[in-house]
C-alpha positions in Angstrom: 103.4 -55.3 45.9 100.1 -54.3 47.3 99.4 -50.9 45.9 97.0 -49.6 48.5 99.9 -50.3 51.3 102.3 -48.4 49.0 99.9 -45.5 48.5 96.9 -44.3 50.1 94.6 -43.7 47.3 90.9 -42.1 46.9 88.6 -42.7 44.2 86.3 -39.6 43.0 82.9 -39.6 41.3 84.6 -39.1 37.8 86.3 -42.4 37.5 89.6 -40.8 38.8 91.9 -41.8 41.7 94.4 -39.5 43.4 97.2 -40.4 45.5 97.2 -38.9 49.1 100.2 -36.6 49.6 100.5 -37.6 53.3 101.2 -41.1 51.9 104.3 -40.1 49.9 107.2 -41.0 52.3 109.5 -42.7 50.0 112.9 -42.7 48.9 113.0 -41.9 45.1 113.5 -45.5 44.2 110.6 -46.8 46.5 108.3 -44.2 45.1 109.3 -45.2 41.2 108.4 -48.8 42.4 105.3 -47.9 44.1 104.1 -45.6 41.1 105.0 -48.3 38.5 103.0 -51.0 40.9 100.1 -48.9 41.2 99.9 -48.2 37.2 100.0 -51.9 36.5 97.2 -52.5 39.0 94.8 -49.7 38.4 91.6 -50.5 36.2 88.6 -49.2 34.7 89.7 -45.4 35.8 90.1 -42.6 33.6 92.7 -40.2 35.4 95.5 -40.6 38.1 95.8 -37.6 40.1 98.9 -36.7 42.6 100.0 -33.2 44.2 103.7 -33.0 45.2 104.6 -30.3 47.9 107.5 -28.5 46.9 109.6 -30.8 49.5 108.7 -33.7 47.0 109.9 -31.8 43.8 112.8 -34.5 43.4 109.6 -37.1 42.0 108.5 -34.9 39.2 111.2 -36.4 36.8 109.7 -40.0 37.8 106.4 -38.9 37.0 106.7 -37.4 33.9 108.9 -40.4 33.0 105.7 -42.4 33.5 103.5 -39.9 31.3 102.3 -37.5 33.9 101.8 -33.8 33.0 101.4 -30.8 35.0 97.9 -29.4 35.7 98.0 -26.8 38.2 100.1 -25.4 40.9 100.6 -22.7 43.8 103.7 -21.6 45.4 104.1 -24.6 47.6 102.7 -27.6 45.6 102.1 -28.8 41.9 99.2 -31.1 40.8 100.2 -33.5 38.3 97.9 -35.7 36.1 98.2 -39.0 34.0 95.2 -39.7 31.2 94.6 -43.5 31.7 92.2 -43.6 28.8 92.8 -41.7 25.3 90.2 -38.9 25.9 89.1 -38.2 29.1 86.9 -35.5 30.3 88.8 -33.5 33.0 88.5 -30.2 34.7 90.6 -27.0 33.2 93.5 -26.1 34.7 93.3 -22.7 36.7 93.4 -20.4 34.1 92.4 -17.0 35.5 92.7 -14.4 38.2 90.1 -13.1 40.2 89.9 -9.2 41.0 87.5 -7.0 43.0 86.8 -3.5 42.6 84.6 -1.2 44.9 82.6 1.9 44.2 82.3 3.7 47.8 79.7 6.4 47.8 79.0 9.0 50.4 76.1 11.2 49.2 77.9 12.8 46.1 81.5 11.8 47.2 83.2 8.9 45.4 86.3 7.3 47.2 89.0 7.1 45.0 92.7 6.0 44.8 95.8 6.9 43.0 98.5 3.8 42.6 102.1 4.1 41.9 101.6 2.4 38.5 98.8 4.2 36.9 98.9 7.9 37.7 95.1 8.7 37.4 92.7 8.2 40.3 90.6 5.2 40.3 88.3 2.6 42.2 90.1 0.7 45.0 90.1 -2.8 44.4 92.8 -5.7 43.6 93.2 -9.1 43.9 91.0 -11.6 45.6 93.4 -13.6 47.9 93.3 -17.6 47.6 90.2 -19.0 49.5 88.8 -15.4 50.2 85.4 -14.6 49.6 84.2 -11.6 47.3 82.7 -9.6 50.3 86.0 -10.0 52.5 88.2 -9.1 49.6 86.3 -6.1 48.8 86.5 -4.9 52.6 90.1 -5.7 52.8 91.1 -3.7 49.8 89.1 -0.6 50.4 90.8 -0.8 53.9 94.2 -1.5 52.8 94.1 1.4 50.1 92.3 3.9 51.9 92.0 3.0 55.8 88.1 3.3 55.3 85.8 0.6 56.5 82.9 -0.3 54.5 80.0 -2.3 54.4 79.4 -4.7 51.6 76.1 -3.8 49.6 75.9 -5.6 46.3 77.9 -6.7 43.1 77.1 -4.2 40.2 79.3 -5.5 37.6 81.3 -8.4 36.2 84.0 -7.9 33.7 86.0 -10.6 32.0 89.4 -9.5 30.4 91.6 -11.8 28.2 94.4 -11.9 27.9 95.4 -10.3 31.3 98.4 -10.9 33.7 100.7 -13.7 32.8 98.5 -14.4 29.3 95.5 -15.6 31.6 91.9 -14.5 31.8 90.7 -12.0 34.6 87.0 -11.8 36.2 86.7 -8.5 37.6 83.8 -8.2 39.9 82.6 -4.5 41.0 80.8 -4.1 44.4 78.9 -1.4 45.8 79.8 -0.6 49.5 78.7 1.9 52.2 81.6 4.0 54.1 81.7 3.2 58.1 84.2 5.6 58.3 85.3 8.7 56.5 89.0 9.6 57.4 91.7 8.3 54.9 94.6 6.6 56.4 96.5 4.8 53.8 97.7 1.4 54.9 99.5 -0.1 51.7 101.9 3.1 51.3 104.1 1.0 49.3 101.4 0.4 46.3 99.0 3.6 46.9 100.2 7.3 46.6 97.0 8.8 47.1 93.5 8.6 48.1 90.7 10.9 48.6 87.0 11.9 48.1 86.2 13.1 44.9 82.9 14.9 43.8 81.0 12.5 41.7 80.4 15.0 38.9 84.0 16.1 39.1 84.9 12.5 38.8 82.8 11.8 36.0 83.9 15.3 33.8 87.7 14.4 34.5 89.5 13.6 31.2 92.4 11.5 33.1 89.7 9.0 34.3 89.6 6.0 32.2 86.0 5.2 30.6 85.5 2.0 32.1 85.7 3.6 35.7 83.4 6.1 34.5 80.7 3.6 33.2 81.1 1.8 36.6 80.3 4.6 38.7 77.3 5.7 36.5 76.1 2.0 36.7 76.6 2.5 40.7 74.5 5.6 40.8 71.7 4.3 38.6 71.4 0.8 40.1 68.9 0.5 42.8 69.9 -3.2 44.0 72.7 -5.3 42.4 73.2 -8.6 43.2 73.0 -8.9 47.0 74.7 -11.5 49.1 71.9 -13.6 51.0 73.2 -15.1 54.3 70.1 -16.5 55.3 69.7 -19.3 52.9 71.2 -22.5 54.1 71.9 -24.4 51.1 74.2 -27.6 51.0 76.1 -26.6 47.9 79.3 -28.8 48.6 80.5 -30.6 51.8 83.0 -28.6 54.0 82.9 -25.9 51.5 82.6 -22.1 52.5 80.5 -20.2 50.0 78.8 -16.9 49.3 75.5 -16.4 47.1 74.4 -13.5 45.4 70.7 -12.9 43.8 
């Protein structure tokens, strides 16, 4: 059997190969035969990767039978990998969530929200969506939770918490933003109970505000310039990759 006819494969710079999921159009028997043929013919490689769509979940037992293990997944696909040598260097599986918080100041007024889980006023924010940039996430979260449109200013803090949800690490990026509107109209009423502008001094004196949130606000007040997003630099970081750079 010609393995390149059975599966389309691509090679990477790290001595690994990946089975293209577009070429996985087999019955379970044909899939297993093609997989065995590939394993018998592959040489001088360290890792073999395959990404299965949820529609091809029936192939998972056939892969684990050949020594594949789970690496990472999302709601529609699962990436599996087989080590072809004893101790290959391989990327860590997805092991953290990303969140964004936003300090929005209008003079001495601070934009705050109260959700239905934690009954205290805090900064607007939430999880960064898959393939979403930080600045877009910041603007989206503020609008969803308060109806306020903002202009992204800078990154003023980075927090790393572990363990967090699902026992994974959480990276929490805190941004400074300027309001472009002022009338509060909560969009996400299922999650957000209240949103309001609070005097900064009052907020810092409230006993029901978490010390962490107070420190973030204090940092925003004394920070003249955080990490600014540079939209003018044209750096080829990676091919076909959208990116944001902060300096």
